Structure formats: C-alpha cells, structure tokens
VEXTORVO-506113 format. One record per residue (C-alpha): residue number from 1; residue in one letter; x, y, z. Coordinates in steps of 0.5 Angstrom, whole numbers, plus 2048, in hexadecimal, padded with zeros to 3 digits. Layout:
REM VEXTORVO-506113
   nr  rest    x    y    z
  NUM     A    X    Y    Z
...
REM end
This chain:
REM VEXTORVO-506113
   nr  rest    x    y    z
    1     M  7CB  81C  82F
    2     N  7CC  815  833
    3     R  7D2  811  82F
    4     L  7CD  80B  82F
    5     L  7C8  80F  82C
    6     I  7CC  811  826
    7     F  7CF  80A  825
    8     V  7C8  808  824
    9     I  7C6  80D  81F
   10     A  7CC  80C  81B
   11     S  7CB  805  81B
   12     L  7C4  806  818
   13     V  7C5  80B  813
   14     S  7CC  808  811
   15     S  7C8  801  80F
   16     A  7C5  804  80A
   17     S  7CB  808  807
   18     F  7D0  803  806
   19     A  7CB  7FD  803
   20     T  7CC  7FB  7FC
   21     A  7CA  800  7F7
   22     I  7C4  7FF  7F3
   23     P  7C2  803  7EC
   24     Y  7BE  809  7ED
   25     T  7B7  808  7EB
   26     P  7B3  80E  7E9
   27     L  7AD  80F  7EE
   28     P  7A6  80C  7EC
   29     N  7A0  810  7EC
   30     T  7A3  816  7EC
   31     D  7A6  81B  7E7
   32     P  7AD  81E  7E7
   33     V  7AE  826  7E6
   34     V  7AD  828  7DF
   35     G  7B3  82D  7DC
   36     A  7B9  82D  7D8
   37     Y  7C0  82D  7D9
   38     C  7C4  834  7D8
   39     D  7C7  835  7D1
   40     P  7CF  835  7D3
   41     D  7CF  83B  7CE
   42     S  7C9  83F  7D2
   43     N  7CA  844  7D7
   44     L  7C6  840  7DC
   45     K  7CC  83B  7DC
   46     T  7D0  840  7DF
   47     A  7CB  843  7E4
   48     V  7CE  840  7EA
   49     S  7D6  840  7EB
   50     I  7DB  83F  7F0
   51     D  7E0  845  7F0
   52     S  7E5  843  7F6
   53     M  7E7  83D  7FA
   54     T  7EC  83E  800
   55     N  7EF  839  803
   56     L  7EE  83A  80B
   57     I  7F4  836  80D
   58     D  7FA  839  809
   59     G  7F6  83F  806
   60     T  7F7  83D  7FF
   61     K  7F2  83F  7F9
   62     P  7F1  839  7F4
   63     V  7EC  83E  7F1
   64     D  7EE  846  7F2
   65     A  7E9  84B  7F0
   66     D  7EE  850  7EE
   67     N  7F2  84B  7E9
   68     D  7ED  845  7E7
   69     P  7E7  845  7E3
   70     P  7E1  843  7E7
   71     V  7DF  83C  7E7
   72     Y  7D8  83B  7E4
   73     A  7D3  836  7E6
   74     T  7D4  82F  7E3
   75     G  7CD  82D  7E2
   76     C  7C6  832  7E2
   77     Y  7BF  82F  7E1
   78     A  7B9  834  7E0
   79     V  7B3  831  7E3
   80     S  7AC  833  7E0
   81     D  7A7  82F  7E3
   82     P  7A5  82F  7E9
   83     N  7A5  836  7EA
   84     N  7AA  838  7F0
   85     D  7A5  838  7F5
   86     F  7A8  831  7F6
   87     Q  7AB  82F  7FD
   88     S  7AE  82A  800
   89     T  7B1  828  807
   90     Y  7B8  825  809
   91     D  7B6  821  80F
   92     P  7BA  81E  812
   93     N  7BF  820  80D
   94     T  7C3  81A  80C
   95     G  7C3  81A  805
   96     K  7BF  814  804
   97     L  7BB  813  7FD
   98     Y  7B4  816  7FD
   99     E  7B6  81B  803
  100     G  7B6  822  800
  101     M  7B5  824  7F9
  102     Y  7BC  823  7F7
  103     N  7BB  81C  7F9
  104     G  7B5  81A  7F5
  105     D  7B0  81C  7FB
  106     P  7A8  81B  7F8
  107     E  7A5  81B  7FE
  108     N  7A5  822  801
  109     P  79D  825  800
  110     D  7A0  82B  7FD
  111     N  7A3  828  7F7
  112     T  79D  825  7F4
  113     G  7A1  81F  7F2
  114     Y  7A7  821  7EE
  115     Y  7AE  820  7F0
  116     V  7B5  821  7EE
  117     D  7B9  81B  7EC
  118     P  7BF  81B  7F1
  119     N  7C4  819  7EB
  120     I  7C2  81F  7E7
  121     F  7C9  822  7E8
  122     L  7CD  81C  7E9
  123     T  7D1  81C  7E2
  124     H  7D8  81A  7E4
  125     E  7DA  813  7E3
  126     N  7DC  812  7EA
  127     D  7D5  815  7ED
  128     Q  7D2  810  7F1
  129     W  7CA  810  7F0
  130     V  7C5  811  7F5
  131     D  7C1  80B  7F6
  132     D  7BE  807  7FC
  133     D  7C5  806  7FF
  134     N  7C9  80C  7FD
  135     P  7C8  813  800
  136     G  7C7  819  7FC
  137     W  7C6  820  7FE
  138     I  7C6  824  804
  139     S  7C3  82A  805
  140     L  7C8  830  808
  141     A  7C3  836  808
  142     S  7BD  839  806
  143     I  7BD  841  804
  144     G  7B7  845  804
  145     V  7B7  84B  800
  146     E  7B2  851  802
  147     E  7B1  858  7FE
  148     V  7B2  85E  803
  149     G  7B2  865  801
  150     E  7AE  868  7FB
  151     G  7B1  86B  7F4
  152     E  7B8  86D  7F4
  153     N  7B9  86B  7FB
  154     K  7B6  864  7FA
  155     E  7BB  85F  7FC
  156     L  7BB  857  7FE
  157     D  7BC  854  805
  158     F  7BE  84D  805
  159     S  7BD  849  80B
  160     I  7C1  843  80C
  161     D  7BE  83D  80F
  162     Y  7C3  837  810
  163     S  7C1  830  810
  164     F  7C1  82B  815
  165     I  7C4  824  815
  166     G  7C0  820  81A
  167     I  7BF  825  820
  168     Y  7C6  829  81E
  169     D  7C6  830  81B
  170     L  7CB  831  815
  171     D  7CB  838  818
  172     D  7D0  835  81D
  173     L  7D5  832  817
  174     L  7D4  837  811
  175     D  7D4  83E  80F
  176     I  7D0  840  809
  177     T  7CE  847  806
  178     F  7CA  849  801
  179     G  7C8  850  7FE
  180     I  7C8  855  7F8
  181     D  7CB  85C  7F7
  182     D  7CC  860  7F1
  183     D  7D1  85B  7EE
  184     G  7CC  856  7EF
  185     G  7CB  850  7F3
  186     F  7D0  84D  7F7
  187     W  7D1  846  7FC
  188     S  7D6  843  800
  189     L  7D7  83C  804
  190     N  7DC  83C  80A
  191     F  7DD  836  80F
  192     N  7DC  838  816
  193     P  7E0  833  81B
  194     A  7DE  837  821
  195     N  7DB  831  823
  196     E  7DE  82B  821
  197     N  7DA  827  825
  198     I  7D4  828  820
  199     V  7D8  825  81B
  200     E  7D9  81E  81F
  201     L  7D2  81E  821
  202     I  7CF  81F  819
  203     T  7D4  81A  817
  204     A  7D1  815  81C
  205     I  7CA  816  81A
  206     L  7CC  816  813
  207     G  7D0  80F  814
  208     R  7D5  812  80F
  209     P  7DA  817  80F
  210     T  7D7  81D  80B
  211     V  7DA  820  805
  212     F  7D7  823  7FF
  213     D  7D9  822  7F7
  214     H  7D3  827  7F5
  215     L  7D1  82D  7F7
  216     S  7CA  82F  7F4
  217     F  7C6  836  7F4
  218     M  7BE  836  7F3
  219     F  7BB  83D  7F1
  220     K  7B4  83E  7F1
  221     G  7B0  845  7EF
  222     P  7A9  847  7F0
  223     S  7A4  842  7F0
  224     H  7A2  83F  7EA
  225     Q  7A8  840  7E6
  226     D  7AE  83B  7E4
  227     W  7B4  83A  7E9
  228     Y  7BB  838  7E8
  229     M  7C0  833  7EB
  230     Y  7C8  834  7EB
  231     D  7CD  82F  7EC
  232     F  7D4  82F  7ED
  233     N  7D7  828  7EC
  234     F  7DE  828  7EF
  235     R  7E0  821  7EC
  236     E  7DF  824  7E6
  237     L  7E2  82B  7E7
  238     I  7E8  827  7EA
  239     A  7E9  823  7E4
  240     G  7E9  829  7E0
  241     G  7EF  82C  7E4
  242     L  7EC  830  7EA
  243     G  7F2  82F  7EF
  244     V  7F0  82F  7F6
  245     D  7F3  82C  7FD
  246     L  7EE  827  7FD
  247     N  7F0  825  805
  248     D  7EE  82C  807
  249     P  7E8  830  808
  250     H  7E6  836  804
  251     H  7E3  83D  804
  252     I  7DF  83D  7FE
  253     T  7DC  844  7FB
  254     G  7D8  845  7F4
  255     S  7D3  849  7F0
  256     W  7CC  848  7EE
  257     D  7C8  84C  7E8
  258     S  7C1  84C  7EA
  259     S  7BF  850  7E4
  260     L  7C1  84B  7DF
  261     F  7BB  847  7E2
  262     F  7B6  84B  7E6
  263     G  7B8  852  7E6
  264     K  7BC  855  7EC
  265     F  7B6  856  7F1
  266     D  7B2  84F  7EF
  267     V  7B6  84A  7F3
  268     S  7B2  847  7F9
  269     H  7B5  841  7FB
  270     I  7BC  83E  7FB
  271     E  7BE  837  7FD
  272     I  7C5  834  7FE
  273     V  7C7  82D  7FE
  274     A  7CD  828  7FD
  275     H  7CE  821  7FB
  276     D  7D1  81C  800
  277     P  7D4  816  7FD
  278     P  7D4  80F  800
  279     P  7DB  80F  804
  280     D  7DE  809  7FF
  281     E  7DC  80D  7F9
  282     I  7E1  813  7FB
  283     P  7E7  813  7F7
  284     E  7EE  814  7FA
  285     P  7EF  81B  7FC
  286     Q  7F3  81D  7F5
  287     S  7EC  81C  7F1
  288     L  7E7  81F  7F6
  289     M  7E6  826  7FA
  290     I  7E4  825  801
  291     F  7E1  82C  802
  292     A  7DC  82C  808
  293     L  7D8  829  80C
  294     G  7DC  823  80F
  295     L  7E2  820  811
  296     I  7E4  821  819
  297     L  7EB  822  817
  298     L  7EA  828  813
  299     A  7E6  82B  818
  300     G  7EC  82A  81D
  301     R  7F1  82C  819
  302     Y  7EE  833  817
  303     K  7ED  834  81F
  304     M  7F4  833  820
  305     K  7F7  837  81A
  306     A  7F2  83D  81D
REM end
C-alpha cells in the first residue's frame, strides 16, 4: 500500500480515536438486548475457560493445563430477546461506536433495532468506556457450525471465517481453532507473525497500536432460542493474580461446554471479539497483558526467535 495513503487513512481514523472522551449515552429509539448476567455460582459462569497460556518467546506457561486450574470467564450474559437470528457486521472493523453488535450497532436490518451496550463487560476500574471518541470491540472471527452425519456418527463441523480490518484479512495474523470431541468443546487462539507487514498496515488503518484487554465469545444456538456472551477481562484477571509476561505474545487454549446452554449438537454460530482500548488508556506493561493483534516489535521478536 502506498505510504502516503496509509498516512492519510491513519490520520482520518486517529482523529476520532484521540479526541476528548464524552460519556457514553444509550442509543435513542432502540432497545438493548434483554437478558441477565450469569450467576457467579451457576454452571453457566464456568462454561468457557482458558486452560493454558504459553509464552511464544521463552516457552514458559503462565497457565499450565497439567498443573493449574482453568481460568473461567469473568463475565457472562444470557440474552433472551431478541432470538439468536440477530446478526451484525463489523465493517470496516475499526472498533467505532455503532460498528458491529458489540459496539452498539442498531442499524443492521437483521437485528430489528436491538443492540448490545458496548460497555456491558467493561467493569474494571481502569476500563475505558466505548463512546463516540474511544474505540471499542474488534471482531476477530466468526465460526459457523454445521451438523454432519447421523445418529452415533453425528458430528459438528466448525468453519473459521476470519474477520477483516479494512481490506486486510486477520487470517494472515491469527490462528484460531474451534471444535468439539468426546471430552467436550475446545478452542485456541495463536499469534501468527508469518506476515508481520499486515501488523503495520492494520496499525496504520486503525490509527493506533492494537492491543486487547478483553476477549469475548458469543454463542448462538438454533433459531429462536437464547444466546450467550462470555468475556475474559484481563485487567481483572491480572489484578487477581494471573501471572503473565506482559511484553510477549501468548498461545491461548481453552474449553467450552455447550451442554450447559444448548445441548451438545445445538450450537449454530460463534463469534470472537476483543476490546481495543485507546493507547493513552493502556497501563504500564506490569498491569496489562498485551497478547494478540498488535505491536510490530512483538512480531519481529517472535520471528527472530523462531
């Protein structure tokens, strides 16, 4: 991409990202999704977990699946209305308010005027609320689920559809897996620095270094049923003692238990999004995990170590 064009795009996008923040105001003439936060003592709260985290630079394991208990989601919201035919498109996927369902999008013709408050999981005292001036949630991937086979041979086939930021495919940057076997559901998120140029280009398009302090999953079942959102707030987890090398990227693996909310073969669609705070709201590395989509130096360091 022409360097001048990158500079122009970055200037246009960053002018909104770094403006003075104003309080978030609920959207007029629309209805928020209706549901309830999961009871901390219920099985639903433990339906999604992080089972391991491996440092891609030095190989250490902040969360060791063989020795450490799972890290469960810090937030869960069960949506009862609208039904899970609700859809939303993140385009150009820069985290702006009203862009995509997690960012309060009420305008997609398929969502009948409902929206998710983009601050629904921003509960830590240092979380930066999403508003007209502060970016919010970036879509990483959408996972389609299809039943194959019959009877005892019935299985679920998971297809990963990576999101785009502008014209750039996150398939070139991330390696995501999702599936289910006899032991239950599993997932993983890895950082793929094979093409570090895309990190530079995405950073230019967003107008900011891209780091994530929340990782969220949305699970939808068959049509006209409830759907669920699960969030990992890394600010909260770190404050609670999660020990990671905050300057290095990590390979994260986890589990999900569909039987707790749909039944093993009733998942139809999964979305993965991450919260991208403004750079001036990011604490020192000692108090925030930088783990995925960003920082050119991380990609360079990993390439040199490989």
